[in-house]
C-alpha positions, 0 to 999 in steps of 0.5 A: 273876618280878620277881626274875628280871628284871635292872634293864634288862629291868624298865625296858624292860618298865615303859616298854612298859607305860606306852606301852601305857597312854598309847596306850589312854588316847589311843584312849579320848579319841578315841572321845569325839569320834568321834560329834561329828566324824561329826555335823559331817561329816554337816552339812557333807555335807548343806550341800554337797548343798543348795548344789549343788542350789540352784546347779543349779536356779539355772542350769538 
């Protein structure tokens, strides 16, 4: 099939493949950090809740 494509089409196809591979690599990279990001968000939420509760009890 490669001999049926002209040089311009081959170049476009190669670029599309490279962009797709880069996108997949970036997606996999993001997955590595997802659990850590979720843990940080949970800690922040817990800290905010604790502070809110402490302030509520302080002023009531």
